[in-house]
C-alpha positions as CSV (number, residue, x, y, z in Angstrom):
1,M,-11.7,53.1,142.9
2,K,-9.0,50.7,143.9
3,F,-9.9,48.5,140.9
4,L,-9.3,51.4,138.5
5,Y,-5.9,52.2,140.1
6,L,-5.0,48.5,139.8
7,M,-6.1,48.4,136.2
8,L,-4.2,51.5,135.4
9,F,-1.1,50.1,137.1
10,F,-1.2,46.9,135.1
11,T,-1.8,48.7,131.9
12,V,1.2,51.0,132.4
13,L,3.3,48.0,133.5
14,N,2.3,46.0,130.4
15,T,3.1,48.9,128.1
16,V,6.5,49.4,129.7
17,L,7.4,45.7,129.5
18,S,6.2,45.5,125.8
19,L,8.4,48.4,124.9
20,C,11.6,46.9,126.4
21,P,13.7,45.2,123.8
22,I,14.8,41.6,123.6
23,T,18.5,41.4,122.8
24,V,20.1,38.5,120.9
25,D,23.9,38.1,121.0
26,L,25.4,35.8,118.3
27,E,29.0,34.8,118.0
28,F,30.7,32.3,115.7
29,R,34.3,31.1,116.2
30,Q,34.2,27.7,114.4
31,E,30.9,27.1,116.3
32,F,27.9,29.2,117.4
33,S,27.3,30.9,120.7
34,A,23.9,32.5,121.1
35,K,22.3,34.3,124.1
36,I,19.0,36.0,124.5
37,R,18.4,38.7,127.1
38,Y,15.2,40.5,128.2
39,L,15.5,42.9,131.1
40,F,17.6,41.0,133.6
41,F,16.8,37.5,132.3
42,H,19.4,35.6,130.3
43,Y,19.0,32.4,128.3
44,T,21.8,30.5,126.4
45,L,20.6,29.0,123.2
46,A,23.9,27.6,122.1
47,P,26.1,25.8,123.0
48,R,23.8,23.8,125.3
49,P,25.3,21.4,127.8
50,P,24.6,17.7,126.9
51,K,21.7,16.0,128.6
52,K,22.7,13.1,130.9
53,D,19.2,11.6,131.2
54,K,19.0,8.1,129.7
55,K,15.4,8.6,128.5
56,A,16.4,11.8,126.6
57,A,19.2,9.8,124.9
58,E,16.8,7.1,123.8
59,E,14.0,9.4,122.6
60,K,15.5,11.9,120.2
61,P,12.9,14.7,119.8
62,K,12.7,16.5,116.5
63,E,15.0,19.5,116.7
64,S,13.8,23.0,115.6
65,K,15.3,24.7,112.5
66,I,17.0,27.3,114.7
67,K,18.7,24.7,116.8
68,T,19.9,22.9,113.7
69,M,21.3,26.1,112.3
70,L,23.1,26.9,115.5
71,Q,24.8,23.5,115.6
72,K,26.6,24.1,112.3
73,K,30.4,24.3,112.5
74,G,33.2,25.6,110.4
75,L,33.1,27.8,107.4
76,A,30.6,25.7,105.5
77,G,28.2,25.8,108.5
78,F,28.6,29.6,108.8
79,L,27.9,30.0,105.0
80,E,24.7,27.9,105.3
81,F,23.6,29.9,108.4
82,I,24.1,33.3,106.7
83,K,22.2,32.2,103.6
84,E,19.3,30.8,105.6
85,L,19.2,34.0,107.7
86,A,19.0,36.2,104.6
87,S,16.2,34.0,103.1
88,V,14.2,34.2,106.3
89,A,14.8,38.0,106.5
90,A,13.4,38.4,102.9
91,G,10.7,35.8,103.2
92,T,8.6,34.5,106.0
93,A,9.8,36.8,108.8
94,K,10.1,40.0,106.8
95,K,7.7,41.9,109.1
96,I,9.7,40.9,112.2
97,F,13.0,41.8,110.6
98,A,11.7,45.2,109.6
99,H,11.5,46.1,113.3
100,L,14.9,44.5,114.1
101,T,17.8,46.7,114.9
102,I,21.3,45.2,114.3
103,R,24.4,46.7,115.8
104,D,28.0,45.6,116.1
105,F,27.7,43.3,113.1
106,L,31.2,42.0,112.2
107,I,32.2,39.2,109.8
108,N,35.9,38.4,109.3
109,I,36.6,35.4,107.1
110,C,40.0,34.1,106.1
111,V,39.7,31.7,103.3
112,S,42.5,29.1,102.9
113,S,42.9,25.6,101.7
114,G,46.7,25.0,101.4
115,D,46.6,25.1,97.6
116,A,46.6,28.5,95.9
117,A,44.2,27.5,93.1
118,K,41.7,25.9,95.5
119,T,42.0,28.9,97.8
120,A,41.2,31.3,95.0
121,I,38.1,29.2,94.0
122,A,37.0,29.0,97.6
123,Y,37.5,32.7,98.0
124,G,35.2,33.4,95.0
125,Y,32.6,31.0,96.4
126,V,32.6,32.6,99.9
127,C,32.3,36.1,98.4
128,S,29.4,35.1,96.2
129,A,27.6,33.6,99.2
130,V,28.3,36.2,102.0
131,Y,28.0,39.6,100.2
132,P,24.6,39.0,98.6
133,A,23.3,37.5,101.9
134,V,24.5,40.4,103.9
135,S,23.0,42.8,101.4
136,V,19.6,41.1,101.6
137,L,19.8,41.1,105.4
138,F,20.6,44.8,105.7
139,S,18.0,45.8,103.1
140,N,15.3,44.3,105.3
141,T,16.5,45.5,108.8
142,N,17.6,48.6,110.6
143,Y,21.3,48.8,111.4
144,N,23.8,51.1,113.0
145,E,27.1,49.8,111.5
146,Y,28.6,46.7,110.0
147,S,31.9,45.4,108.8
148,V,32.4,42.5,106.4
149,N,36.0,41.4,105.6
150,I,36.8,38.4,103.4
151,S,40.4,37.7,102.5
152,P,42.3,34.9,101.0
153,D,45.4,33.4,102.7
154,F,47.5,31.4,100.4
155,S,50.0,30.2,103.1
156,K,47.7,29.0,105.8
157,G,46.1,25.6,105.5
158,E,42.7,26.2,107.2
159,S,39.9,28.7,106.8
160,S,38.7,30.7,109.8
161,V,35.5,32.7,110.6
162,E,34.9,35.4,113.2
163,F,31.3,36.6,113.5
164,N,29.7,39.0,116.1
165,C,26.2,40.4,116.0
166,K,23.9,42.1,118.5
167,A,20.2,42.5,117.5
168,K,17.4,44.1,119.4
169,I,13.6,44.0,118.9
170,K,10.8,45.3,121.0
171,V,8.4,42.7,122.5
172,I,5.4,44.6,121.1
173,F,6.5,43.8,117.5
174,L,6.9,40.1,118.3
175,I,3.4,40.1,119.8
176,S,2.0,41.9,116.8
177,A,3.7,39.4,114.4
178,A,2.4,36.5,116.5
179,L,-1.2,37.9,116.3
180,Y,-0.9,38.4,112.6
181,A,0.3,34.8,112.1
182,F,-2.6,33.6,114.3
183,K,-5.1,35.6,112.3
184,G,-3.7,34.0,109.0
185,F,-3.9,30.6,110.6
186,I,-7.6,31.1,111.6
187,K,-8.4,32.2,108.0
188,M,-6.7,29.2,106.6
189,K,-8.7,26.8,108.9
190,K,-12.0,28.5,108.0
191,K,-11.2,28.0,104.2
192,Q,-10.4,24.4,104.9
193,A,-13.6,23.9,106.8
194,A,-15.8,25.4,104.1
């Protein structure tokens, strides 16, 4: 009987933990700041403190695509990030993004280059990159509210970016996506073996 109670307890605990969301907080002010939270656990993805280990300096491990994206700086880095995020949301991770809830999404971009003609061209380029990417992102996710403001500044000499985003997804959907990917991997290996 104790075994059944123990089994029931772990089943309920597993269900509750899988229904709790993972929260991702992203900020960009000339460089990225990213934090992941689950229950009372926190992990900072970026900026990471530099490693002081000599062996780590000599052996440069291959960095993941996410780390590379989070190391981008300035307006060009942000534009590359938002385009990549939209392509992932519409492509390979579409199932995960369908269960993602985005809230407090804010983009404020001030485009400036010191020269009025260059500023106008840069403003058009930024608008043509950001608005379609945001549209693709929000057509593939759930969201509460968002704000995107892009404005040219003909007197300032430097562009600035302000970005905030909070996203939540339940662990059960991540587990489901991982199992689906694993199932596809097994099918691919069976085809290669045959």
